[in-house]
C-alpha positions as CSV (number, residue, x, y, z in Angstrom):
1,M,87.5,89.8,82.7
2,K,84.1,91.1,81.6
3,I,82.3,92.6,84.6
4,S,79.0,94.4,85.1
5,I,78.2,96.5,88.1
6,L,74.4,97.0,88.5
7,G,74.1,100.1,90.6
8,T,76.4,103.1,90.5
9,G,76.0,104.3,94.1
10,Y,79.0,104.8,96.3
11,V,80.0,101.1,96.4
12,G,79.2,100.2,92.9
13,L,80.9,103.2,91.3
14,V,84.2,102.9,93.3
15,T,84.3,99.1,92.8
16,G,83.6,99.3,89.1
17,V,86.2,102.0,88.5
18,C,88.9,100.1,90.4
19,F,88.1,96.9,88.5
20,A,88.6,98.8,85.3
21,E,91.9,100.3,86.7
22,H,93.2,96.7,87.0
23,G,92.6,96.0,83.3
24,N,89.1,94.5,83.4
25,H,86.4,95.5,81.0
26,V,83.7,97.0,83.2
27,I,80.1,98.1,82.5
28,C,78.5,100.2,85.2
29,A,74.8,100.3,84.8
30,D,72.1,102.3,86.5
31,V,68.5,103.3,85.9
32,D,69.3,107.0,86.7
33,A,69.8,108.5,83.3
34,N,71.1,111.9,84.6
35,K,73.7,110.1,86.7
36,I,74.9,108.0,83.8
37,T,75.1,111.1,81.6
38,S,77.3,112.8,84.1
39,L,79.5,109.8,84.5
40,K,79.9,109.5,80.7
41,N,81.3,113.0,80.9
42,G,83.8,112.1,83.6
43,T,81.9,113.8,86.4
44,S,81.3,111.8,89.6
45,P,78.0,112.2,91.5
46,I,79.9,111.7,94.8
47,Y,82.9,113.4,96.3
48,E,85.6,110.9,96.8
49,P,89.3,111.9,96.5
50,G,91.0,110.4,93.5
51,L,87.9,108.9,91.9
52,E,87.2,111.4,89.0
53,P,90.8,111.1,87.5
54,L,90.4,107.3,87.4
55,I,86.9,107.6,85.8
56,E,88.4,109.8,83.1
57,K,91.4,107.6,82.6
58,N,89.4,104.4,82.2
59,L,86.8,106.0,80.0
60,K,89.6,107.0,77.6
61,S,91.1,103.5,77.7
62,E,87.7,102.0,77.0
63,H,88.0,99.7,80.0
64,L,85.0,101.5,81.6
65,L,81.5,102.0,80.2
66,F,78.5,103.7,81.7
67,T,75.0,102.8,80.5
68,T,71.3,102.6,81.4
69,D,71.0,99.4,79.3
70,L,70.8,96.8,82.1
71,K,70.0,94.0,79.6
72,Q,73.2,94.7,77.7
73,S,75.1,94.7,80.9
74,V,73.9,91.3,81.8
75,E,74.5,89.8,78.3
76,L,78.0,91.0,78.0
77,S,79.4,90.1,81.4
78,E,80.9,87.0,83.0
79,I,80.5,88.3,86.5
80,I,77.6,90.5,87.6
81,F,78.0,92.5,90.8
82,I,74.8,93.7,92.5
83,A,75.6,97.0,94.2
84,V,72.2,98.7,94.7
85,G,71.1,100.4,97.9
86,T,69.7,98.5,101.0
87,P,68.2,101.4,103.0
88,S,66.7,100.9,106.5
89,D,63.0,99.8,106.5
90,H,60.6,101.3,109.0
91,D,61.4,98.5,111.4
92,G,65.2,98.8,111.2
93,S,65.6,95.9,108.8
94,A,67.5,96.2,105.5
95,D,65.1,96.9,102.6
96,L,66.0,94.3,100.0
97,R,63.5,95.3,97.3
98,Y,66.2,96.7,95.0
99,V,68.5,93.7,95.4
100,L,65.6,91.3,94.6
101,E,64.4,93.4,91.7
102,V,67.9,93.2,90.1
103,A,68.0,89.4,90.8
104,S,64.6,89.0,89.1
105,F,65.9,91.0,86.1
106,I,69.0,88.9,85.8
107,G,67.0,85.7,85.9
108,A,64.6,87.0,83.3
109,T,67.3,88.2,80.8
110,A,70.5,86.1,81.2
111,A,71.2,83.9,78.2
112,T,74.2,82.0,79.5
113,S,75.8,80.9,82.8
114,K,77.0,83.8,85.0
115,I,78.4,84.4,88.4
116,V,76.3,86.9,90.4
117,V,78.0,88.6,93.3
118,V,76.1,90.4,96.0
119,K,78.2,93.5,96.9
120,S,75.4,95.3,98.6
121,T,75.4,95.1,102.4
122,V,72.7,92.6,103.1
123,P,71.5,90.4,106.1
124,V,72.2,86.7,106.4
125,G,70.2,84.6,103.9
126,T,70.0,87.2,101.2
127,C,72.2,85.3,98.7
128,K,69.9,82.4,99.2
129,K,66.9,84.6,98.4
130,V,68.7,86.1,95.4
131,K,69.4,82.6,94.1
132,E,65.8,81.5,94.6
133,V,64.5,84.5,92.6
134,I,67.0,83.9,89.8
135,N,66.2,80.2,89.6
136,S,62.5,80.9,89.6
137,K,62.9,83.1,86.6
138,L,65.2,80.7,84.8
139,A,62.7,77.9,85.4
140,E,59.9,80.0,83.9
141,R,62.0,80.3,80.7
142,A,63.0,76.7,80.8
143,C,66.7,77.6,80.7
144,N,69.2,74.7,81.0
145,F,72.1,76.7,82.4
146,A,72.9,77.7,86.0
147,I,73.7,81.0,87.7
148,D,75.8,80.9,90.8
149,V,75.3,83.5,93.6
150,C,78.1,84.6,95.8
151,S,78.7,87.2,98.6
152,N,81.6,89.7,98.5
153,P,81.0,92.5,101.0
154,E,82.8,95.8,100.7
155,F,85.0,97.4,103.4
156,L,85.4,100.9,102.0
157,R,85.9,103.9,104.1
158,E,84.4,107.1,102.7
159,G,87.2,109.5,102.0
160,S,89.6,106.6,101.5
161,A,87.5,104.4,99.3
162,V,89.7,104.4,96.2
163,S,92.8,103.4,98.1
164,D,90.8,100.9,100.2
165,C,89.5,99.3,97.0
166,L,92.8,99.2,95.1
167,K,94.8,98.0,98.1
168,P,92.4,96.0,100.3
169,T,93.5,94.7,103.7
170,R,91.4,91.6,103.0
171,V,88.8,90.3,100.5
172,V,85.9,88.3,101.9
173,I,84.3,85.9,99.4
174,G,81.3,83.7,100.3
175,T,80.6,80.9,97.9
176,D,79.6,77.2,98.0
177,T,81.2,76.3,94.6
178,Q,84.9,75.8,93.8
179,E,84.5,77.2,90.3
180,S,83.2,80.6,91.5
181,A,85.8,80.6,94.3
182,Q,88.6,80.3,91.7
183,K,87.1,82.8,89.4
184,L,86.7,85.5,92.0
185,K,90.1,84.7,93.5
186,S,91.6,85.3,90.0
187,L,89.7,88.6,89.7
188,Y,91.2,89.9,93.0
189,S,94.6,88.4,92.5
190,T,96.0,91.7,91.1
191,F,94.7,93.7,94.1
192,I,96.5,91.8,96.8
193,E,100.1,91.0,97.8
194,S,99.3,87.6,99.4
195,D,96.7,84.9,98.9
196,A,96.2,85.0,102.7
197,Q,94.3,88.3,102.2
198,I,91.5,86.4,100.4
199,I,89.3,84.8,102.9
200,M,86.9,82.2,101.6
201,M,83.8,81.1,103.5
202,D,80.2,80.2,103.0
203,P,77.8,83.0,101.9
204,A,75.9,83.3,105.2
205,S,79.2,83.9,107.1
206,S,80.3,86.4,104.5
207,E,77.1,88.4,104.8
208,L,77.4,88.4,108.6
209,T,81.1,89.4,108.5
210,K,80.2,92.8,107.0
211,Y,77.6,93.6,109.6
212,A,79.9,92.3,112.4
213,A,82.8,94.6,111.2
214,N,80.7,97.8,111.2
215,T,78.9,97.0,114.4
216,M,82.2,96.3,116.2
217,L,83.6,99.7,115.1
218,A,80.4,101.4,116.1
219,A,80.5,99.7,119.4
220,R,84.0,101.1,120.1
221,I,82.8,104.6,119.3
222,S,79.8,104.3,121.5
223,F,81.9,102.9,124.3
224,M,84.3,105.8,124.2
225,N,81.4,108.2,124.1
226,E,79.9,106.8,127.2
227,L,83.3,106.9,128.9
228,S,83.5,110.6,127.9
229,Q,80.3,111.2,129.9
230,I,82.0,109.7,133.0
231,C,85.0,111.9,132.3
232,D,82.8,115.0,132.2
233,K,81.3,114.2,135.6
234,M,84.5,113.1,137.3
235,G,87.1,115.5,135.9
236,A,89.1,112.9,133.9
237,N,90.4,113.4,130.3
238,I,89.2,111.0,127.6
239,E,92.3,111.8,125.5
240,H,94.5,110.4,128.2
241,I,92.3,107.3,128.6
242,R,92.3,106.8,124.8
243,K,96.1,106.7,124.8
244,G,96.2,104.5,127.9
245,I,94.0,101.8,126.4
246,G,94.9,102.3,122.8
247,T,98.5,101.3,123.3
248,D,97.3,97.9,124.6
249,P,97.9,95.6,121.6
250,R,94.7,93.7,122.5
251,I,92.7,96.9,122.0
252,G,94.6,99.0,119.5
253,P,94.2,102.8,118.8
254,H,91.6,102.8,116.1
255,F,88.0,104.1,116.5
256,L,88.6,105.3,120.1
257,N,88.0,109.0,119.6
258,A,85.1,110.4,121.6
259,G,82.9,112.9,119.9
260,I,79.4,114.0,119.1
261,G,78.4,110.6,117.7
262,Y,78.8,108.5,114.5
263,G,76.7,108.9,111.3
264,G,77.0,108.0,107.6
265,S,75.5,105.4,105.3
266,C,76.9,102.4,107.1
267,F,77.2,102.3,110.8
268,P,73.7,103.5,111.8
269,K,72.0,101.3,109.2
270,D,74.1,98.2,109.7
271,V,73.8,98.3,113.5
272,R,70.0,98.6,113.2
273,A,69.8,95.8,110.6
274,L,72.0,93.4,112.6
275,S,69.9,94.1,115.8
276,R,66.7,93.5,113.8
277,S,68.1,90.2,112.4
278,G,68.7,89.1,115.9
279,R,65.2,89.9,117.0
280,D,63.8,88.1,114.0
281,A,65.7,85.0,115.1
282,G,64.2,85.2,118.5
283,L,67.3,86.5,120.2
284,N,67.6,89.2,122.9
285,L,70.8,90.9,121.8
286,R,71.1,93.7,124.4
287,L,74.5,95.0,123.4
288,L,73.5,95.6,119.8
289,S,70.5,97.7,120.7
290,S,72.6,99.6,123.3
291,I,75.1,100.7,120.6
292,A,72.6,102.7,118.7
293,E,71.0,104.0,121.9
294,A,74.3,105.3,123.2
295,N,75.0,107.0,119.9
296,N,71.6,108.8,119.9
297,Q,72.2,109.8,123.5
298,Q,75.6,111.3,122.7
299,K,74.2,113.5,120.0
300,E,71.4,114.7,122.3
301,N,73.9,115.3,125.2
302,F,75.8,117.7,123.0
303,F,72.7,119.8,122.3
304,I,71.7,119.7,126.0
305,R,75.1,121.1,126.9
306,I,74.7,124.0,124.6
307,K,71.1,124.7,125.8
308,A,72.2,124.6,129.4
309,H,74.8,127.2,128.8
310,F,72.1,129.6,127.6
311,S,69.9,128.9,130.6
312,E,67.6,126.7,128.5
313,N,66.7,129.7,126.3
314,L,68.1,129.7,122.7
315,M,65.5,132.0,121.3
316,G,67.2,134.7,119.3
317,T,70.7,133.3,119.5
318,Q,72.9,132.8,116.5
319,I,75.0,129.6,116.4
320,A,77.8,128.9,114.0
321,I,78.4,125.3,112.9
322,W,81.6,124.1,111.3
323,G,81.1,120.8,109.4
324,L,78.1,119.2,107.8
325,S,79.3,115.8,106.5
326,F,79.4,112.9,108.9
327,K,83.2,112.7,108.6
328,P,85.9,114.6,106.8
329,G,86.9,113.5,103.2
330,T,83.3,113.0,102.0
331,D,80.2,115.0,101.2
332,D,77.9,112.3,102.7
333,L,75.2,113.8,104.9
334,R,73.3,110.6,105.6
335,E,72.5,110.5,109.3
336,A,75.1,113.2,109.9
337,P,75.2,114.5,113.5
338,S,75.1,118.0,112.1
339,L,71.6,117.6,110.9
340,D,70.3,116.4,114.3
341,L,72.0,119.4,115.9
342,I,70.6,121.9,113.5
343,L,67.1,120.5,113.9
344,A,67.4,120.8,117.7
345,L,68.8,124.3,117.6
346,T,66.3,125.8,115.1
347,R,63.4,124.0,116.9
348,S,64.5,125.9,120.0
349,G,64.5,129.3,118.3
350,A,68.2,129.7,117.3
351,T,69.3,130.8,113.9
352,V,72.2,128.8,112.4
353,R,75.0,129.7,110.0
354,V,76.9,126.6,108.7
355,Y,80.1,126.0,106.8
356,D,81.5,122.9,105.2
357,P,84.3,122.9,102.6
358,I,82.6,120.1,100.5
359,S,79.0,119.4,101.5
360,G,77.4,122.9,101.1
361,E,75.8,122.2,97.7
362,K,74.4,118.8,98.7
363,F,73.1,120.4,101.9
364,Q,71.4,123.1,99.9
365,S,69.7,120.5,97.8
366,L,68.3,118.7,100.9
367,L,66.8,121.8,102.6
368,K,63.3,121.3,101.2
369,S,63.1,117.9,102.9
370,F,63.4,119.5,106.4
371,P,60.8,121.2,108.5
372,D,60.0,124.9,108.0
373,H,61.9,126.0,111.2
374,F,65.0,124.3,109.8
375,Q,64.8,125.8,106.3
376,K,64.0,129.4,107.5
377,N,66.7,129.6,110.1
378,V,69.7,128.1,108.4
379,Q,72.2,130.0,106.3
380,L,75.2,128.7,104.4
381,A,78.4,130.6,105.0
382,E,81.2,131.2,102.4
383,S,84.0,130.5,104.8
384,P,84.6,129.3,108.4
385,Y,85.2,132.9,109.5
386,H,82.1,134.1,107.8
387,A,80.1,131.5,109.7
388,I,81.3,132.7,113.1
389,E,81.1,136.5,112.6
390,G,78.8,137.9,115.3
391,A,77.7,134.4,116.4
392,D,76.9,133.7,120.1
393,A,78.8,130.4,119.9
394,L,80.7,128.1,117.5
395,C,79.9,124.4,117.3
396,I,82.5,122.1,115.7
397,V,80.8,119.0,114.2
398,T,83.2,117.6,111.5
399,E,87.0,117.5,112.0
400,W,88.0,118.9,108.6
401,P,91.8,119.6,108.6
402,E,91.2,123.3,107.7
403,F,89.3,123.8,111.0
404,K,92.3,122.5,113.0
405,N,94.5,125.0,111.3
406,T,92.4,128.1,111.8
407,D,93.6,131.2,113.7
408,I,92.3,130.8,117.3
409,S,92.8,134.5,118.0
410,K,90.7,135.4,114.9
411,I,88.0,133.0,116.0
412,R,87.8,134.9,119.4
413,S,87.7,138.3,117.7
414,L,84.8,137.4,115.3
415,L,82.6,135.6,117.8
416,K,80.1,137.8,119.7
417,Q,81.2,136.0,122.8
418,P,84.3,133.7,122.9
419,L,82.4,130.4,123.2
420,I,83.1,127.1,121.5
421,F,81.4,123.7,121.7
422,D,83.8,121.2,120.1
423,G,82.2,117.9,119.2
424,R,85.4,116.5,117.8
425,N,88.1,117.7,120.2
426,I,90.2,119.4,117.5
427,F,91.9,122.0,119.6
428,E,94.5,121.6,122.3
429,L,93.2,122.7,125.7
430,G,96.2,125.0,126.3
431,K,95.7,126.7,123.0
432,V,92.2,127.8,123.7
433,R,93.0,128.7,127.4
434,N,95.7,131.1,126.2
435,A,93.3,132.6,123.7
436,G,90.8,133.4,126.5
437,I,88.0,131.3,125.0
438,E,85.4,129.3,126.9
439,Y,85.8,125.8,125.5
440,H,83.5,122.8,125.9
441,S,84.8,119.6,124.4
442,V,83.9,116.0,124.8
443,G,85.2,114.2,127.8
444,R,87.9,116.8,128.6
445,P,88.0,119.5,131.2
446,T,86.0,122.6,130.3
447,I,88.1,125.7,129.8
448,F,86.6,128.9,131.2
449,R,87.7,132.4,130.3
450,N,88.8,133.3,133.8
451,Q,91.2,130.3,134.1
């Protein structure tokens, strides 16, 4: 099929490349000329395992084209995917300006019937708005053809996005027309093993399904984080509880790890947007607002614990941080807990040395957007061991595999004092006890050096 992807951000790029990998002819269009130039040269603007080889492969096979010519993209396609950003607005709602701008452009330039698919994460009713905008432009031009608008939310995990896209657990399609349903089902038929994996529904339900999925996962994380606070007070171990409830088939083991809090481009934004949608509908949805509040509190609690250890005085201390990205396998720093922690530490007078195996360059490019105390008191380290050399404490914020495999004895010898605050519970308690390290993790008993 001939497909256009309008927007080459995380979702649009991965989706477009995977469609090309399945033999479709795909045009990925964006207004960012520098990004398109890099993509034409086979260089991805995002870090995602396995993505660049697929870009290079499909550029060579001519199944994939990158361009800034949006008009050509609309003209040459049967199906147009809208995959532009929907950032949080000041009130927590999803900002739809880019989605509606693209809709207006499609309505103003399309010369034949098309299927427009909203891939961006959007609140309920957006497909209806997109259709109204397109139809308005078609009416202005006195066009006698129709453009159908469908919903097809993405369920990609950063760090596993390529495999998630090529082998989806399910495909959700929201449409009111049989013709579009069959066309999109045919498009995805090569991605799935069973037709049961394609779930057809109305556009509004499809839009809400995406928000519901991310909010449910965020809720599980926040629930475990609040349980971890009880564990800290009462001497229980959150890891034991996780196993105890995760083996219940009604609950399952996923997204039950306690930690410093969630971040990224999806969970924080989508929880806020769904909560805002509820308020706009006149509903008092207490659970939704509590999910975000619990996450913010968890991030703050981690800092409070560090500050309390130093008797509320961090002035002149040097803190090492391992991990910048919000999760391993990506360089995404959007709403990453590491940034909140660095802001709090530097505001309190600490200097910070940070290391991340992937996100260092992106972090460096963002420094100018932070306050002076952040910029002046943060240094990027060349290795995990360089970060901790002479530091008063180590804080672990992202559970990169290389951190789990570090030499615990070497960590002890390089730190000014053997002190670790682990926001991801990556070390076994017995291991740090034997090394003589004071170890504060999340929801597990604290290990003191004299134990």
